C-alpha angles and dihedrals in degrees: 000000000000122000092231090073088063101046094106094044124087122238086253093052093051090049091051090049092053091048087052094049091052094046091074089069116078095176122068090219087063091048088051091049091051090049089053091049093052089049091053090055093054113108113245119249119242105265086236088064093056095090134132088258091065096037117112113235115221096034118120090211122046116269126179120197121188125188132189129173120222125170093350092308130107115227113198127202123184147162142182137203090224118074100220091045090049086057090053090049090053091051093050093047091050089056101041108024115101094024133120117254091246090056092053093046094047098048127075113220095228098157089084093064094033089059091047090235094143092055094047100047124078114264090255093049090046090052087049092052091052089047089055092051090046091052090048090053092047091053089049092050092047094048091044088058090049091047094040 
C-alpha cells in the first residue's frame, strides 16, 4: 500500500486500521501469509542504499532502513532479505512514513503489541522488530533537532 493513501489519517488511525485488517485472520499462519504479501508489495531499495550505514543492528536477517526529510516530513524506505521481516518493515513504514518527526516521537507504536506480533515471532525476530522501531525513533529525534 502506498503511503499517499494514509496522508489524511493519523498514526493512531493507521494503527487501528492495521489491527482491523489482521482481525479477520484467526490463524497465525494466515497472518504470516498476509505479512509476506505486504512485504512482497514493498518497493525494492536501490542497491546503492543497501549499505552498512542503513543496516539495522540487532536484526537476525538483514534489514535496511533509509530516511529522508522533505517538507518537514520523514519519508522512510526499507527492505529485508527475509520475507516475514519484509512484511514487518512494510507495516512499520505504512504507519510512520510521511509523518513529521514530532508525530513519530509523540505516538506509541502499539499495533505491534495489539496484534501479538512480539509473542508470535521468534525472539531474534522480535528483537529485530524492536531494533527497527528504535531506529525509526532515532531518525525522528535527529530530524526533529534539525527542523527545530
